N, C-alpha and C positions, 0 to 999 in steps of 0.2 A: 194611631199611625195615619200618615197622610195618604191620600189617594194617588195612585201612580198614574202616569200618562199612558195613553193607548199605544199599542205596538205600531211600529212604523210600516209594517207590511212588507211588500216586495222591495221598497226603497230603503229598508233598514240596512241593507248591505253597504250603503254609502256612508253610514255613520253620521258624523257631524259635518261632512264635507258638502260642498256645492250649493248650499242655501236651501231654505225650506220651500221656496216656490218651485225650484227645479225638482226637488225630491217629490213634492206633491203632484206635480205634472206627470212625472214618470210613473208614480203609483197609480194614477187614474188611467193612463194609457195602457199599462201592463194589465190592469184589471179587466179592461175591455178586450184586449187582444187575446188573453188567455181564457176567457169565458167561452161557453158553448153558444153558438148562434144557430139561427134557423136556416135550413137548406133551401135555396131557391127552387129546387127541383122537387124534392119529396116532402118538404115542409116539416122535417123532424129537427129537433134541437140537437144536431150532431155534427155541426161544422166546426172544425178546428183549424188553426193556422199551421201550415206546413213550413213555410218560410216567408220572407217579406213579399207580400202581395199574392201569395199562392195559398188557397184555401181548399180543404178537402172534407167531404161528407163521409162520416164513418158508417152511415146507414146505407146509402145507395152507391157510394164509391165515386161520385162525380168530383172532379177537380176543376176549379175555375180561378181566374185571376180577378182581383178586386183591389181595394185600397190596402195599404200596408198594415194598418192596425185594426180595421173593421172590414167585414166582408160585404161592403156596399159596392155594387157594380155601377158602371157608368149609366146603364139603363135605368137603374133604380134612382140614381141621382137626378137624371133628367126628368123623371116623373114627379119628383118632389118639387122641382123648380117651376113646373107648369101650373 
């Protein structure tokens, strides 16, 4: 028997529509936004996305605004540029 292809992941719901580049882009974006991230206050891996641009830590309960798909704040972005 031949080897099967890998699963499409979260973008498998689109089937054969929209092209492989768009589906792969959505797959990588959704993987980062649905993962757990480090809290900027208590430094635990407990930050989850509440809605677009709103992030919440399940450990200390702090809510903060950041980017839509990753919890990077403007303060963190300015430190990276320097």
